[in-house]
C-alpha positions in Angstrom: 196.0 -38.8 13.1 196.1 -41.4 10.4 196.5 -45.1 11.3 200.1 -46.3 10.9 200.9 -50.0 10.6 204.5 -49.3 11.6 203.2 -48.6 15.1 202.0 -52.1 15.5 204.5 -54.1 17.5 205.0 -57.9 17.6 207.7 -58.9 20.2 210.5 -61.3 19.4 213.6 -61.9 21.6 216.8 -60.0 20.9 219.9 -61.9 19.9 221.7 -60.4 22.9 219.2 -62.0 25.2 215.5 -61.4 26.1 215.6 -61.8 29.9 218.6 -60.5 31.8 219.2 -60.3 35.6 221.7 -58.5 37.7 222.2 -57.9 41.4 220.0 -55.4 43.1 221.5 -51.9 42.8 223.2 -52.5 39.4 223.0 -49.3 37.4 220.1 -49.6 34.9 219.8 -48.3 31.3 218.4 -45.0 30.2 217.0 -46.0 26.8 216.1 -49.0 24.6 219.5 -48.8 22.9 221.9 -47.9 25.7 224.6 -50.4 26.6 223.8 -52.6 29.6 226.0 -53.0 32.7 228.0 -56.2 32.3 226.4 -57.5 35.5 223.2 -58.1 33.5 223.4 -61.8 32.4 221.2 -63.5 29.8 219.0 -66.2 31.3 218.4 -68.0 28.0 215.2 -69.2 26.4 211.8 -68.0 27.7 208.5 -69.9 27.1 206.5 -69.3 24.0 203.9 -67.3 25.9 206.5 -64.6 26.4 205.9 -62.1 29.2 202.7 -61.1 31.0 202.7 -57.7 32.8 199.8 -57.3 35.3 198.9 -54.0 36.9 196.3 -54.0 39.7 194.7 -51.0 41.4 192.4 -51.5 44.3 190.0 -48.6 44.8 187.4 -47.5 47.3 184.5 -45.4 46.0 183.3 -42.8 48.4 179.6 -41.9 48.0 177.5 -39.0 49.1 174.1 -39.2 50.6 171.9 -40.2 47.7 174.4 -42.6 46.2 176.5 -40.4 44.0 180.2 -41.2 43.8 182.2 -38.2 45.0 185.7 -39.6 45.4 187.7 -42.6 44.3 190.5 -43.6 46.7 193.3 -45.9 45.5 194.1 -48.3 48.3 196.6 -50.5 46.7 198.7 -50.8 43.5 200.7 -53.8 42.4 202.7 -54.7 39.3 204.0 -58.1 38.4 205.7 -59.8 35.5 205.2 -63.5 34.7 207.2 -65.7 32.4 208.6 -69.2 32.1 212.3 -70.1 32.2 213.0 -73.0 29.8 216.6 -73.7 30.4 216.1 -75.9 33.5 219.8 -77.0 33.7 221.2 -73.5 33.4 222.9 -72.5 36.6 221.8 -68.9 36.2 218.2 -69.9 35.9 218.4 -72.2 38.9 219.9 -69.4 41.0 217.1 -67.1 40.0 214.5 -69.8 40.9 216.0 -71.2 44.1 218.3 -68.4 45.3 222.0 -67.6 44.5 223.3 -69.2 47.7 221.3 -72.4 47.1 223.0 -73.3 43.9 226.6 -74.6 43.6 228.4 -75.4 40.4 231.4 -77.8 40.5 232.7 -78.6 37.0 229.8 -80.0 35.0 227.7 -80.7 38.1 225.1 -78.4 39.6 223.8 -78.9 43.2 220.5 -77.2 44.2 219.1 -76.9 47.8 215.4 -76.4 48.1 214.5 -74.5 51.3 212.2 -71.8 52.6 214.6 -68.9 52.3 213.1 -65.9 50.5 214.4 -65.4 47.0 216.7 -62.4 46.4 215.7 -59.0 45.1 217.3 -58.4 41.7 217.3 -56.0 38.8 215.6 -57.3 35.6 215.7 -56.4 31.9 213.2 -57.6 29.3 214.5 -56.9 25.8 212.4 -57.5 22.6 212.4 -56.3 19.0 210.1 -56.3 16.0 212.5 -56.8 13.1 213.4 -53.4 11.7 210.3 -51.7 13.2 211.3 -51.1 16.8 213.0 -52.1 20.0 211.2 -52.3 23.3 213.1 -52.5 26.7 211.6 -53.0 30.1 213.6 -52.4 33.3 212.5 -53.6 36.7 215.0 -52.0 39.1 213.8 -54.1 42.1 212.0 -57.3 41.4 211.6 -60.4 43.5 210.3 -63.8 42.4 207.2 -64.2 44.6 205.8 -67.4 43.2 207.1 -70.4 41.3 204.4 -72.6 39.7 204.4 -76.4 40.1 207.2 -78.0 38.2 206.1 -80.9 36.0 208.7 -83.6 35.4 207.4 -85.9 32.6 208.7 -87.5 29.4 206.1 -85.7 27.2 207.1 -82.2 28.2 210.2 -80.1 28.8 210.9 -78.9 32.4 210.0 -75.2 32.8 209.9 -72.8 35.7 207.0 -70.4 35.5 207.6 -67.6 37.9 205.9 -64.3 38.9 208.2 -61.4 39.7 206.8 -58.7 42.1 208.0 -55.3 41.1 208.9 -52.9 43.9 209.2 -49.1 43.8 212.6 -47.6 43.4 213.7 -44.3 45.1 211.6 -42.4 42.6 208.5 -44.5 43.4 208.6 -46.3 40.1 208.5 -50.1 39.9 209.0 -50.4 36.1 210.5 -48.4 33.3 209.8 -48.9 29.6 211.4 -47.5 26.4 210.6 -47.9 22.7 213.1 -47.1 20.0 211.7 -46.9 16.4 213.9 -48.3 13.7 216.6 -50.9 13.3 218.6 -52.1 16.3 221.9 -50.4 16.8 225.0 -52.3 15.6 228.5 -52.1 17.1 231.8 -52.7 15.3 235.5 -52.8 16.0 237.8 -51.5 13.3 241.5 -52.4 13.7 244.3 -51.6 11.2 248.0 -52.1 10.9 249.8 -49.5 8.7 252.5 -46.9 8.6 251.0 -44.7 5.9 248.1 -44.3 3.5 244.3 -44.2 3.8 241.3 -46.5 4.2 237.6 -46.5 3.5 234.7 -47.5 5.6 231.2 -48.3 4.2 227.8 -48.5 5.8 225.5 -50.9 3.9 227.8 -50.6 0.9 228.0 -46.8 0.9 231.7 -45.7 1.2 233.2 -42.8 3.1 235.8 -40.5 1.8 239.4 -41.5 2.4 240.4 -41.7 6.1 244.0 -41.3 7.2 245.7 -44.4 8.7 246.3 -42.5 11.9 243.0 -40.6 12.1 241.6 -39.5 15.4 238.2 -41.0 16.3 236.6 -37.6 15.6 237.8 -37.7 12.0 236.4 -41.2 11.6 233.1 -40.2 13.0 232.9 -37.1 10.7 233.5 -39.3 7.6 230.8 -41.8 8.6 228.3 -39.0 9.7 228.6 -37.6 6.2 227.0 -40.7 4.7 223.3 -40.4 3.7 221.2 -42.2 6.2 223.8 -42.0 9.0 224.1 -38.3 10.1 225.8 -36.8 13.2 223.3 -38.4 15.6 223.6 -41.8 14.0 227.2 -42.7 14.8 229.6 -42.7 17.7 233.3 -43.6 17.5 235.7 -44.2 20.4 239.3 -45.3 20.6 242.8 -43.9 20.1 244.1 -42.3 16.9 245.0 -45.1 14.5 242.5 -47.4 16.2 241.3 -49.8 17.1 238.0 -47.9 16.9 234.7 -48.9 18.5 231.9 -47.7 16.2 228.2 -47.7 17.1 225.6 -47.2 14.4 222.6 -46.1 16.3 220.3 -46.7 13.3 221.8 -50.1 12.6 223.5 -51.1 9.4 226.5 -53.3 8.3 230.0 -51.7 8.5 232.7 -52.9 6.1 236.2 -51.6 5.2 238.6 -51.2 2.3 242.3 -51.1 3.2 243.9 -51.2 -0.2 245.1 -47.6 0.3 247.2 -48.5 3.3 250.9 -49.2 3.2 253.5 -50.8 5.5 254.7 -54.2 6.6 251.9 -56.4 7.7 249.3 -53.9 6.5 245.7 -55.0 7.1 242.3 -53.7 8.0 239.7 -55.7 9.9 236.1 -54.8 10.7 234.3 -57.2 13.1 231.1 -57.0 15.1 231.8 -55.7 18.6 
C-alpha cells in the first residue's frame, strides 16, 4: 500500500471541548461524530502536552527444561490517561480533582474541601481533530482519577492540576474505546422560516438546492440537500416539523446558507444559524 500523508494525524482540541466528563453510567457515543449526551460537560483548557495514554502488560514467561520459552502468561493489564487541567478556578475542574461533594459554589465564590475521600468514577471523553483531515474520539466509560501531581503555586507559572485517570473495564471488558472519522467535522444548523406561501433555497458551501416549498416536510428538505454534489444521501440528516424549524446535520461538514426571496407572507423571513 502506498504511503498517504492524509493518514498522519496531529491532534488539536475541538471547539466543542477537548475533555468532557459525565457521571458514571452516562450513555456514551458510538462514533467520532455522534452527538454526546448533554451530561458530558467541557472541562476547559488542557496543558500543552495534551494527553498521554499508557498501556501496561505484565507477563510471566514459562520455560521448558533447556531454557526455551513455551508459554507467555499475561498477569496484569492496566490502561491510564494523563493530562493537566489548566483552569484552576473552574468549579467543574475542581470537582473532578477534589470530588463533587467537596466543592461548593455560592455566587462567585468556590469553597473546596481537601480530604482523603476517594475520587468518583466518571465517564470521560477526549475529543481532538486535525483540521479537515480527521476527527479522533476516545471514550473512557469508567475512569477514576488515581493520582494528582504536586500543585505548584508560584508567580512565575500558572496553577495546573496534572492527573492520572485509571481506566476500568466496562461490562464488555473494555476500558477504552476509540474512533477516527476521516474528513471535515460535521456541522449542525437550524433553519427557521416565516411564510404563508412560496419557496426557498438552501446552499452548502455556496451550491444551491432546487426550490423547496415553504411548508416542506423534513424528508423533502433532505432530498433537496442530498442531491447536491459532495453531500449525498449519507451526508445529511434533517429533523423537525413540516415548515420548520429544521435541524440539519451535514456529516461531511460545510457551511449552510439560505435564500428566502421566493417566500411570501407578512413577516416573511428565513434564518440559518449554527445549531
